[in-house]
Each structure stands twice: as C-alpha cells, then as structure tokens.
C-alpha positions, -999 to 999 in steps of 0.1 A, spaced: -71 300 -108 -45 269 -118 -64 245 -96 -38 218 -104 -6 240 -97 -23 248 -61 -30 210 -58 6 200 -71 15 227 -45 2 215 -15 12 177 -21 45 188 -29 49 207 8 29 177 24 48 153 10 80 171 27 67 170 58 56 133 57 92 125 44 106 140 72 83 123 100 91 91 82 131 100 88 123 102 126 105 67 126 131 48 107 113 48 73 128 60 39 103 82 21 105 93 -16 78 119 -37 68 114 -73 46 137 -89 35 114 -114 30 73 -111 53 69 -139 86 84 -120 70 61 -91 71 31 -116 106 39 -121 121 41 -87 106 13 -74 119 -9 -104 154 8 -94 150 -2 -57 145 -40 -68 178 -61 -84 164 -88 -109 177 -113 -87 159 -108 -57 124 -122 -46 98 -103 -51 59 -104 -41 33 -83 -32 -3 -77 -14 -33 -75 -30 -36 -36 -41 -52 -19 -67 -27 9 -65 1 -14 -75 -21 -27 -108 -31 13 -116 8 22 -120 16 -7 -138 38 -24 -115 27 -57 -125 33 -60 -160 66 -46 -153 77 -73 -131 58 -100 -150 77 -88 -183 109 -74 -170 127 -106 -157 121 -99 -125 118 -132 -99 82 -125 -95 60 -144 -70 17 -132 -74 -1 -149 -48 -27 -142 -70 -21 -163 -93 -24 -200 -77 -58 -212 -76 -74 -233 -48 -75 -221 -9 -46 -243 -3 -22 -232 -27 -36 -196 -17 -24 -199 16 10 -214 -1 21 -188 -20 9 -163 7 37 -184 33 60 -175 7 51 -138 7 67 -141 45 103 -151 30 104 -126 1 135 -100 -5 110 -75 -19 74 -70 -3 51 -45 -24 18 -25 -12 0 -1 -6 -13 18 22 -51 22 31 -44 56 53 -11 76 60 -16 105 88 0 135 81 20 127 113 36 93 100 16 67 112 8 38 85 -28 28 84 -39 -3 70 -66 -30 68 -64 -66 60 -92 -99 51 -68 -126 68 -39 -109 79 -12 -119 48 -2 -88 41 -1 -67 69 14 -96 82 44 -92 62 42 -57 64 52 -63 104 73 -92 98 98 -112 76 101 -97 40 138 -83 43 124 -51 26 89 -38 22 77 -7 -6 47 12 3 33 32 -28 5 57 -20 -15 83 -40 -16 115 -23 -52 112 -15 -45 86 11 -30 113 34 -51 126 61 -44 154 87 -38 133 117 -41 95 129 -78 94 140 -88 109 109 -63 83 86 -84 57 111 -117 68 102 -109 67 63 -98 33 67 -127 24 84 -155 44 70 -140 46 31 -113 18 23 -133 -10 43 -160 -5 20 -141 0 -12 -117 -33 -7 -152 -58 1 -165 -37 -32 -138 -50 -52 -147 -88 -47 -188 -81 -52 -202 -49 -66 -243 -60 -62 -249 -56 -25 -284 -43 -19 -277 -18 5 -253 10 24 -260 -9 53 -249 -43 35 -219 -33 27 -210 -15 59 -213 -51 78 -197 -69 49 -170 -44 55 -170 -45 90 -165 -87 90 -144 -89 59 -116 -66 70 -110 -83 107 -73 -68 109 -63 -33 115 -25 -23 118 -11 11 127 27 11 119 40 38 141 82 30 134 102 3 121 122 -14 143 150 -19 114 163 14 97 158 15 61 131 -19 63 100 -1 52 102 27 24 71 48 10 65 61 -22 42 92 -21 27 101 -55 11 131 -68 -20 112 -82 -50 100 -68 -44 61 -64 -64 33 -58 -83 30 -26 
C-alpha cells in the first residue's frame, strides 16, 4: 500500500474542494504539493518595490520565505527585528499599511472558513483590514472537516503550540492550557473577503507549522 500516494490524492481533492469554497467567499486559492513550489508562487506574486511584512508564523519560516525576502532584494519589514516594546508596537502598526501581508492560518474548514488566534491582535488585525493584499500559506495538516472542528483545533492544539514557542518549561499540561487560554486572547473567523481577491490562500500538500 502506497500511503504517500493515498495522502497525495486526498490532499489534492480536498484542496480542490477548498479552492471552490474560497471562490464563493471572494478568496483566491492555490494548491501546491511541495513547500518549494509554494515559496516560488509567493515570490512571484510580490513585486520587489512593494512594501512587505508578515505576522509571526512557523510555516513561513519552514518554507524559507523570510530568508528569501531578506536575500532577494525585497522591500521587507520584519516586525520581529525591533528591540523593545515601543519599537515592536511601532513596527506592528506599520504592518497595517503594507502592500502585502504574509501569514499562515491556525485552522481551515473544508467549508471555507479560516480560523486564527492571536495574542495582542496585530496579526489578525492585518488580516481583517489594512494591507492591500494578504497571502496565507498553510499546510494541509491544518484543514479540518467543518468550522466546529477547526475551532477545536485552534483551542485544543494550535493555541498550546503557540505559547509553547515562547516557553518550553511548563510544569504540567494544565499550566500549559491556562497559558494558552490567557495568551491567545483573540480568535477571528474569516468567512468572506469584502474585497474580492484581497486574500489569497496557498495550500501546501505537506505538514507545516502548527
């Protein structure tokens, strides 16, 4: 039994369904089997004279996007670079005027809804309003059967992984759960884009991020 082929077939069919659902919601969708193909597509979409920023994302690190932007001569603002709270807040506000804002998703329902959690809310704020274009890159591991399962994934898994990225020495699962609930104070469900084509979702047939 070729399990890789089975997964590849399932991912392709699920992605096809999702892209159809996105279209109904004024969202553009693409599917690529590998992260290398996905990275190439993202870079093709961004003119080098555009101002580009991103929200914190393990997925974007894993596909090599941060290094590609830095080394490729792009007009790139990294909100993680400034030191100190005031400078980081200033950079986060600048994100809202970017031509392209890059991020991942914490969960996506096969029915087309996109679910994200956030701490201070700068990432989901840029998703909702501000940047002219938003590009979401997400592995197929984040796709769930419906909106209820997507929300469960966000609350029960993604939120805990997000806070674990900042601290790995929790004494118990209960302490981790409390930290996740407190630290991920914003949850946004994107049901539709009011501006057709503003949001693009690039689905990748690999397990990426959390």
